[in-house]
N, C-alpha and C positions, 0 to 999 in steps of 0.2 A: 706795489702790487698785492692784490685779493687773492690769498692763500684759500683754497676751498678744502675742507676737513672732506677726507674721503669716508664715506659710511661703510661700513664693513658687510661685505655679501652675507645676505642673509643665508642659510643653512636649511634646506626644506627636510622635514622629519618626514620618513618615509615609515607606514605600518610596516613590519613584517608580514610576508606572506605566507602565510598557516597554511597547516596542511587542509584544517575545515575550507577555506577560502578557494583552496586548490580543488578540491571535490565538490564545492557550490560551483564553481565556474565550469568544470569538465561535466556532472552528469545532475546539475541542481540538486544537491544533496543538502537540503534546506532544512531538514527536520530535525538536527543535532539540535540547535536552539528551539526550535518548537516544541521539541519533546521535553526539554526543562521547562519551558512556559506552562506547556498542559500538566506536567506532574505539578508544579507548584500552585497551580490553580485548583487544581484537585484537592491537594492538602487545607489551602489556605483562603480561598475566595471563597466569598459569601455571595456574590452578584449571579451566580449562573442560579435556577431554577433546579431543585432536588426532588429526586423521589426516593421516596424510603421504600424499601423491599422488607418482605417478611426475612429471617434467618435462612430459610431452605431456599427460597429463590435468590437470595445475594449470591448465597454459595454457588447456583447455578448460572447466574444472569454476570457475575463479573468477570469470570475466565472466559465466557461467550463474547461479550464484549472487547475483553482484551487480545483475542485470538483473532477475531474478526476485524480489530482495526489494525492490526499487524497484517494480517492478510490483506487486504485493503490497500493499505498503503504500498505492499510489495507488489500488487497488481499493479497500481500507477506506476510505479518505478520499472516493471517491465515492458508496458507500452511505451514509456519514455525511452528505452533503448531502442525498442522497435523503431519508433520514431526517429531516432537520432540516424539508423542506417538507412531506413526505408522509406522515411516522410516526403521524399520527392519521387517515390515509383508509383506506378499506376495502384500500387495496393495500400497507399499513404493514407487517402480519404478514409478507406475502412480503418486503418488504426486507428486514425483521430478522432474517429466516432466511439471507437469502444474506450479509448483513452478519457475522452471525454466524459463520461459514462463512471470511469472509475473513479476519477476524482473527484466526481459527487457523491461515491460511495465513500471516499477516504474522509471527504468534510463531514460525512453524517456522521459516523464513527468516531469521529474526534469530539464532534459535539455531543455526543452519547458519555464518552470519557469522561467527560467536566461533569455532564447533568446526572451520571449515576456514581461519580466519583470513583473512578476506575484508576487504576495503577497501568500506566502503559508498558509493555513488555520492555523488559532490558535490553532485548537485541535488536530494537529498532535499527538502529545506524546498521547491525548488520544486515538485516534485511534489503535496506535500501542499497548497498551496494551488492550483493549478490542477486538481487532481483534485476536489477539495472543491466548488471552483466549478463545476466541468464537471457534478457530478452535482444541484449546487442550482439552476442555470440550467436545464437540462433538465427538472427536476422543477417549476418554475416555468411552464415552457411544458403542463405535464399529464402525468397518468400514462403514457400513450401514449409522450410523448416520452423521459420516463425509462425507459420500458422500451426504448424504442429506443437509448438510451445505454447501457444492459447487454448490449443484443444485440451491436452494434459492438462494445463494448470486447472481451466474451467471446469473439468471433468472432477477433479479433485474438490473446488470450492462448492460445485451443485451438490455433491455428496455429502460435503461437511454441512451445510447450511441445512439438507434435508433431514438430517441425525438430529439437528439442533432443533428443528420445528415438530420432529418427532419428541423430544423432551420436555418442549414448552407446552406442549398441548397437555400435558399431563399435569399440569399445572393450574393453581386456581387463577383464573382469568382475572389478574388486578391491571390497572392503569397501565404500569410498567411493563407487565408480562404483554399485554396487547400491542404496546407501541414498539417492543423489539420484535415481537412475532411478523408486525406490517411491514418492518424495515426486512427484514431477512426475506420475507416471502418474496417483495420487489425488487431486491436485489438477486437473488436465486434465479427469477426470470430472467434478470439480462443479462447473469452470468452464462444463462444456456443460452441466450440467444448469442453471446461471442463464440461458445463453443461450436454452435451450428455454424456462426460465418465463417470459424475457421475450416471446418471440413467442406464447407461451399469453395473455399478456396485451394482446394487439394491439400488440406495438411498430410493426409495419408498418403500421397507419393511425394512424400518427403524423403531425404536419404535415411537410412537406416531408421525409420520412422518406429519400429518397436521397441527399440533399445531408448532411443531419442526418449518415447513417451514415459517408459518405464521408468528411466533415471530421473527427467524431471516431476512424476507424479510420486515418488519416493522422496524427493526433496522438498516436495510442500506439504508431506504427510510429517517428515520429521519438523519441517518448521511449526506447524502447527502443534504438534505434542508439545514443542517447547514454548511456545508461545502459551498455551493455557496455561502452563505451571510459572514460567519467567518471563 
């Protein structure tokens, strides 16, 4: 009688389910790895076309790109939070349209981060989580509250971009300065469109509108101040 040797059962190796994987699955928190990649490319890569700025321009432009990158990334996450709650409602297509524009804004500033060799904000992972939470929580309060969030955020962003344009207009016009100005003008106009869309969708009729608007605008201004330096 032929005896068959039993082969040992193979043990499947499973990768531990990490905290980052959890957030990736829950809210699309993909920029932990992306920011490390961007920062490494800023330090070491030579494949990206680079723009040389004079010392005065560099001192102004680098913080602008860093804070704008952080802001647009946060805006992307806010709309992601809104879509997670309201994506299948009547206002879903409107939010999706604004989100699609914010994705392009974020991608452009990620490109400029590399092109001008700017260090991203240290707090990018924090902006990701808090921005998504802001969009989701206000959406849970209703469509009007979500639009109130949009109006408050875009109000601060438009003011911020206008202030940057005033500063840039005082500088000598070079290739780098003109590029940044054109990007900011285009994005400023689209952010204003988002603000107006929020008003048209009854943002001002949201519960506790004044208090909600004040809190969100204050949070955005703290984020801007922090991202400029860090």
